N, C-alpha and C positions, 0 to 999 in steps of 0.2 A: 533585417530580416523582409524578404519579401513575401508576397500574398503566398505564395505556394508554400512557403517556410510556414507563416500563419496558420493555414488552413490545416497545414499537418498536425501542427502543436495544439490545433482545437481536437482532433481526434483523440489525443492522449487521456485529456482529464475525462473527456465524454465515452469511452470504452470501457475505461477502469470506474469510472462512478457509477455507470450502469450495470457495472458487472459485479460491483459491491453489492448491491440490491438485488442483482440475480443470484448472488451466491446464497443469501440468507433465502430466497426463496426455493434453491435445490437443496439446502440444509434440512428443508422439510421430509426428503425424501433419504438424501446420502447423508452421515454423518461426517462432521468438518474434514478430518485428517484423510478421510477417505476421496470425499470429492476433490480435495486440493491434490492428492494423488493421479487420480484420474486426469484433471486440469495439464499437472505438469510431464506427466507421462506422452499424454498427445501431444503439447507444447514441444517437448524434448524431440520427438520423434520428425517432428517436423523441422525443426530449425537445426539438429544436428547436421545435416546435410549440407548446410551452405556455411561450417566451421569445420577444421583441423582440431585434434584431439591434442590437447595442451598439455603433454606427456608431464613434463617438468612440474605441474601446478596440480596433478591430480588430490593428491593427498591435501592439499589447502584448498581446494575447491571444494571438498568431499565435508569440511569442517564449514565453510562458508554455508554448505547446502543445508546442513544440519542446522546452523544458528539462524541464518537468514530465512529458511525456507519450513521447514522442519519445524523446527522450535517455534519461530514468530507466527506464522501461519495457524497453527496447532491454538496458541494464546488468542491471536486476534479473532479468528472466525468462531471460536467457542465464546468469544466474546460476545461475538456478533448475534449469535444465536438466541443470546437473552434482552437485545436492545432493538429498538426500531432501526432501521438500517441509517436513516436520517440523523441519529443520534451518534452512532457510531463511525459514520463518515467525518463526521465533526472533531470527534475524539481522536480520529485514526492522524488525523492534521497535525498532533503533535509530534510525529515524526520528525518535524522541521526544526524545532528548536530544542528539541532533547538531542538530535544530532548535531549542531551549531554547540550546545554545553559540552558533548562528549569531545568534538572536534576541540575544543578549547583545553579540557582537561587532561587528552591523551595525547592530542596532536601540539598542543601548546600553541592555538592557533589564536589570533586576539577576537573576541567579540564584538569590544565596542561600545557604547553607550545606547546605542539605536538598538542592535542585534539584543541588547540585555532589556530593554524595555520591552519591545517585541515580544520576549520570553515571557517576562512577567504579565504580559496583557493575556497570553495565550493559555497561561497557567489559571489566572486569575477567571476567563470563560469556563476552561474545563469544572473551576470551584463552584460557578453558578449552576452550571451545567449539571452537576452531579445533586447539587441540593433540587433539582425538578421533582415535584410528587411523584410521577410515575417511575421515577427510578430508586423510589426507597428502598425495595425489596431487589432491586439491580445492582446494587453497588459492585457485587462482585464481577458481575460482566464488565463493569466500567474499568474496573482493577486490571482485568485481562488484557484490555486492549491498551489501556497506559503501559504495563506492562511489556505487552507487546510490543508498543512504538518504541521502546527502549531496547530491545531486543534488536528490532530494526536498523536503529540507529547505530549500534555496537558493529552489525554484520555490515554497514555501508562502510565503518572503519576499516573492518577485514578488507573489502571489495576495493578499498582507493588503493590498497598494496599489491595490487594487480595491474599496475600500469602496463607491463607489456603485453597484456591481452585486449582484445575487443570487446566492447561491451557484448556484441551478438555471441562470442565464443563464449564468455562468462554466463550469459543466459542460457545457451544452450547446455552446458555441461552442468551449469546448476540444476537445471530441470530433470536432466537425465538422473542426475544421484539423488536428486531429492524425492522423485518419486517411489522409489521402493523403499526408501527410508521413512516416507508418509504412509506407508501402504504397511511396513511391519509396526507403525505404531499404531495406526489404526486397529490392527486384531490383537495390539496388547491392551490399548486403553477404551476402545470404542466394542459396539455390540451390533448386532444387525445386518452387517453388509452384503451376506448373500440374500437375504429377504429384501433388502433395497434394491439389489440388482435386478431380483426376479421380479419385483411390482414396479419395477420403474417406467415411466411413461413416455411418450414423444417428446411431451415440453420437458421431463426431468432431463433426457438426453441432450436436448437442444441448450439447456443451459450449461450441461457440461462442456459443450463443443464451443458455446458462444465463452466461456471460461477461459479454453484452450487456444483458441483459434483468433479470437478478435480480442480479447481482454490481453494476453501474455503474448501469442504470438504476434502478431499484427501492432498492439498497443506497444510491446516494448523494444520493438525493432524498429518504430516512428520514432520511439523516445531516444533511441541509443543513436539511429541516424543524427537526431535534431542536435544531439551534445557532442557530435563528431563538427558538424559543419555550424552550428549559431554559439555565439554566447550563452555560458550557462544563466548569467543574469538576466537575457533576456526571453528566455524560453521557461524558466522556475514560476515567474508569474502566472505562467497559464494554469501550474497544478493548483492553483486557488480554486479552479471552475470545478475541481472534480467533487467536492462536496456539493455542489450546487447541483450538478447533475444525479448525484447520487439520491438529493434529497427531491429533485422533481420525480425520479422514477419512484420513490418510494412513496411519493404522493398519488400519483398514477397507478400504480401497480400494487401497492399495500395497503392504499388508503389509512398512509399516516398524518398524522398532526402536528404542527408545528405550533407549539405553545409559545408564551412569551418568554420565560427562562430559557428556553432553546434559542429563541432568536437573539437575544443578549447577548447570551454566552457565547452562543457560534459566532456573534459578529466580531466578539472579542477575539476570538481564537481566530478568526480570519485574518482580523489586522493585525494580530500579532504575529502570524505566519509570514503575513506580507513585510511584516516590518524586518523579522529575521532574515528573509531571502534578499533583501533591497541590499546593495551595494551603498551605502550612506556616505563614504568618502567621495566617489563618483558624482554623486546625487547633487553634496553640497558644492563641489567645484563647478557644476554645471550652471549652479542656481548664482553663483557669483557674477 
């Protein structure tokens, strides 16, 4: 990786991490599924002009959009409503070890001792965080985020079968199909949408635009570009910075406080995720 690739790689965890915290602020005005619907509507309308319709894959992409966006974001962001952004950002990191576990079960990929230890550390970290006194009445929110991570991982297994399509094409058409799904789900399961729109301030709409343009259109475009030009093993560790940027934003914007159980559990989760992402076989060969 050259300097340009490193700078681009830093954009991803910063934009995503800050966006995660801003989404919590935005949900004080808009219901979760509604704000996600607006986010993907705008992002889809921006990105769709740079791709061609994947006609033979539309039905499959519709299912991917439902599982990986409508269902997953419905779970994750409803969980975020009941937690500090810092705690939620750490819990979301379970996506990586859960994905590795599902890949082993469904795709028969080898886990190896290094990734197995990493997964174990990550889950122990979550157990420690779940015992934090502040979460005593919020374990349902913790459960929603963990289930959301499981659904996200399942969606990534589904996306892995779309090898004939570029990442930008998948992002564009998943956004286009997920937006109306989320809006319909919002009107079924949520309330107060019209009032939220009428009473929204400039700050509220600025958050929606950030989520759509910066976090989704820019962040994911950069990510998919890096996936195409760099080794996955070299750019994946940059995602470890995502909870760092989200925690920093939570402290600055929401006056959140990091407790010892959160710090210890968070450290174990991050170390575990890092161990899951590492290519241990190549690392050992290099050290010999």
